C-alpha positions in Angstrom: 143.8 -53.5 27.6 142.3 -53.8 31.1 143.4 -53.7 34.7 147.0 -52.6 35.2 147.8 -53.6 31.6 146.3 -57.0 30.8 145.8 -57.7 27.1 142.6 -59.6 26.4 139.8 -60.2 23.9 136.6 -58.5 24.8 133.9 -60.7 23.1 131.0 -58.4 24.0 130.3 -55.5 26.4 129.1 -51.9 26.6 127.1 -52.1 23.3 123.4 -52.9 23.0 123.0 -54.9 26.2 119.6 -56.1 25.1 121.4 -58.4 22.6 123.0 -60.3 25.5 120.8 -59.5 28.6 121.3 -60.8 31.3 124.9 -61.4 30.2 126.8 -58.1 30.3 130.4 -58.9 29.4 132.6 -61.7 28.2 136.4 -61.5 28.3 138.8 -64.1 27.0 142.2 -63.5 28.5 145.5 -65.3 28.2 148.8 -65.5 26.5 152.1 -67.4 26.4 153.8 -64.1 27.1 153.7 -63.2 30.8 154.2 -59.5 30.0 150.7 -59.5 28.6 149.0 -60.2 31.9 151.3 -60.2 35.0 150.4 -56.7 35.9 146.9 -58.2 36.6 143.8 -56.5 38.0 144.8 -54.7 41.2 142.2 -53.6 43.8 139.0 -52.3 42.2 135.3 -52.2 43.1 132.2 -53.8 41.8 128.5 -53.4 42.5 125.3 -54.7 41.0 126.8 -57.7 39.1 128.2 -61.2 39.4 131.6 -62.1 37.9 132.2 -65.7 36.9 135.9 -66.5 36.1 136.6 -69.9 34.5 140.3 -70.9 34.1 141.6 -73.0 31.2 145.3 -72.7 31.9 147.5 -71.2 34.6 146.0 -69.7 37.7 144.5 -66.5 39.2 145.2 -65.4 42.8 142.2 -63.6 44.4 141.7 -61.4 47.5 138.7 -59.3 48.4 137.2 -56.9 51.0 135.3 -59.9 52.5 138.7 -61.3 53.6 138.4 -64.1 51.0 141.7 -65.3 49.6 142.3 -68.1 47.1 143.8 -69.4 43.9 141.9 -70.9 41.0 143.7 -73.1 38.4 142.8 -74.9 35.2 139.1 -76.1 35.3 138.3 -74.1 38.5 135.6 -71.4 38.8 135.4 -68.2 40.9 131.7 -67.1 41.2 131.7 -63.6 42.9 128.4 -61.8 43.7 129.3 -58.1 44.1 125.8 -57.2 45.3 125.9 -54.0 47.4 129.7 -53.6 46.9 132.9 -55.5 47.0 136.5 -54.5 46.4 138.9 -57.2 45.1 142.0 -58.0 43.1 142.8 -60.8 40.6 146.4 -61.5 39.7 147.0 -64.0 36.9 150.0 -66.3 37.1 151.4 -68.8 34.5 151.7 -72.5 35.0 154.3 -74.1 32.7 154.4 -70.8 30.8 150.7 -70.7 30.0 147.7 -68.7 31.3 144.2 -68.5 29.8 140.7 -68.0 31.2 137.2 -66.6 30.5 135.4 -64.0 32.6 131.6 -63.6 32.3 129.6 -60.8 33.9 126.0 -61.4 34.9 123.7 -58.6 35.6 121.8 -58.6 38.9 118.1 -57.8 38.9 117.0 -54.6 40.6 115.7 -56.6 43.6 119.2 -58.0 44.2 121.5 -55.1 43.2 122.2 -54.3 46.9 122.2 -57.9 48.2 124.9 -59.3 50.6 128.1 -59.8 48.6 129.5 -63.3 48.5 132.4 -65.3 47.0 132.4 -68.9 45.9 135.4 -70.9 44.7 134.5 -74.1 42.8 137.3 -76.6 42.1 137.5 -78.5 38.9 137.2 -81.8 40.7 133.7 -80.8 41.9 132.4 -79.7 38.5 130.5 -82.7 37.0 131.3 -83.8 33.4 128.9 -85.5 31.2 130.6 -87.7 28.5 129.1 -88.8 25.2 130.4 -90.2 22.0 133.4 -87.9 21.4 132.0 -85.2 23.6 132.4 -83.9 27.2 130.2 -81.3 28.8 131.5 -79.7 32.0 128.4 -78.4 33.9 129.4 -75.2 35.7 125.9 -74.2 36.6 122.4 -75.3 35.7 121.6 -78.9 34.7 122.6 -81.0 31.7 121.1 -84.4 30.9 119.9 -84.7 34.6 123.3 -83.7 36.0 123.4 -80.6 38.1 126.2 -78.1 38.1 128.3 -77.2 41.1 127.3 -73.5 41.3 124.3 -73.4 43.8 122.0 -70.7 45.2 122.0 -68.7 42.0 120.1 -65.4 42.0 118.3 -66.4 38.8 118.6 -69.5 36.6 121.8 -69.6 34.5 123.1 -72.6 32.6 126.8 -72.4 31.9 128.7 -75.2 30.2 132.2 -75.9 28.7 131.8 -78.3 25.9 134.7 -80.3 24.2 134.1 -82.2 20.9 136.3 -84.6 19.1 136.5 -84.3 15.3 133.1 -85.0 13.7 131.4 -85.4 17.1 127.9 -84.1 17.7 126.3 -82.9 21.0 122.7 -81.7 21.7 122.1 -78.9 24.3 118.5 -78.6 25.4 117.1 -75.0 25.3 114.5 -75.6 28.1 112.6 -72.4 28.9 115.4 -70.0 28.1 115.2 -67.3 25.5 118.8 -66.0 25.6 121.4 -68.5 24.3 125.0 -67.5 23.6 127.8 -69.7 22.2 131.4 -68.7 22.3 134.0 -70.8 20.4 137.3 -71.2 22.2 139.0 -73.2 19.5 138.3 -75.1 16.3 135.3 -74.7 14.0 131.8 -75.3 15.3 128.8 -76.2 13.2 125.4 -75.2 14.5 122.4 -77.0 13.1 120.4 -74.7 10.9 123.2 -72.3 10.2 125.0 -72.2 6.8 128.5 -71.2 8.0 130.6 -72.7 10.7 131.7 -70.5 13.7 135.4 -70.3 14.1 137.5 -69.9 17.3 137.2 -66.4 18.9 133.6 -65.8 17.7 130.4 -65.7 19.6 126.8 -66.2 18.3 123.5 -65.3 19.9 120.9 -68.0 19.1 117.1 -67.6 19.2 115.1 -69.9 21.3 113.5 -71.7 18.4 116.9 -72.7 16.9 117.9 -76.4 17.3 120.7 -76.7 19.8 122.8 -79.3 17.9 126.5 -78.7 17.6 129.2 -80.6 15.7 132.9 -80.2 15.2 134.5 -80.3 11.8 137.5 -82.3 10.8 139.3 -81.1 13.9 138.2 -80.9 17.6 136.4 -77.9 19.0 135.8 -76.3 22.4 133.1 -73.8 23.2 131.2 -72.2 26.1 127.4 -72.2 26.2 125.4 -69.6 28.2 121.7 -69.9 28.7 119.3 -67.7 30.6 116.4 -65.3 30.2 116.5 -61.5 29.9 115.9 -59.3 32.9 114.5 -56.6 30.7 115.4 -53.9 33.1 117.1 -50.5 32.5 120.8 -50.4 32.8 123.1 -47.6 34.0 126.7 -48.8 33.6 130.1 -47.2 34.1 133.2 -49.3 34.4 132.9 -52.0 37.1 129.5 -50.8 38.4 126.1 -51.6 36.9 122.9 -50.2 38.3 119.4 -49.4 37.0 119.4 -45.6 37.1 121.9 -42.9 36.6 121.3 -41.6 40.1 122.1 -45.1 41.6 125.3 -45.1 39.5 126.3 -41.6 40.6 125.6 -42.5 44.2 127.8 -45.5 43.9 130.7 -43.5 42.7 130.1 -40.8 45.2 130.2 -43.4 48.0 133.5 -44.7 46.5 135.0 -41.2 46.8 133.5 -40.7 50.3 134.7 -44.1 51.6 131.2 -45.4 52.3 131.0 -47.8 49.4 131.2 -51.1 51.4 128.1 -51.8 53.4 128.0 -53.4 56.9 124.4 -54.2 56.4 123.4 -54.5 52.8 119.7 -54.3 52.0 
């Protein structure tokens, strides 16, 4: 349960962050029951991270302290860099009775913890899709088979794909230089080359860089998210919506919240 009472599946967070570094948190939210999410995520702060929200069904209405307002729907992405500090709200709404999405948190390196906050809204129509035999790869960020994703000016390289496979279809995902690869299965059963057991919907797997990135669906179709990057290997001090490098920085951030000095006119 998060926000004002939103039921969600927390895939990973708050445990051994070295397992997923630089990815901090992955939430899968959604339901056919509006009571599970309509209370939403009212105004709350963030510092030191980026949040990437990808909608599968329904929509989310966004507003923030930078005066941004917008609505993202199915296939749209909201890429928010909290940097030195931002306060925002996210209010989920159903479309035809359905709402579902994924939110990923990316850590910011120490050199960018206090950067200028920014908000980017990427519509589904501008997210390139690479089609193969029974496969579709939506390239949110990074580059797949020579096709660049729509998310630009990233703080550090992150590849983020939404892959759909028909029954018995196979897709290859190049690892490139990355050493942190995470796969999250949205639905269906996913076979990963070199692994004995298939991964079922709702499960995530952290791959090592020397494993072959070949994925196939079983007798039914499958959908999954792929996240690729390299660890920051920096200390983490984390409490709720704020992630810094030291306990002092974390305490200072919350003290600024209490004092009303959290939002910076001139971030460093």
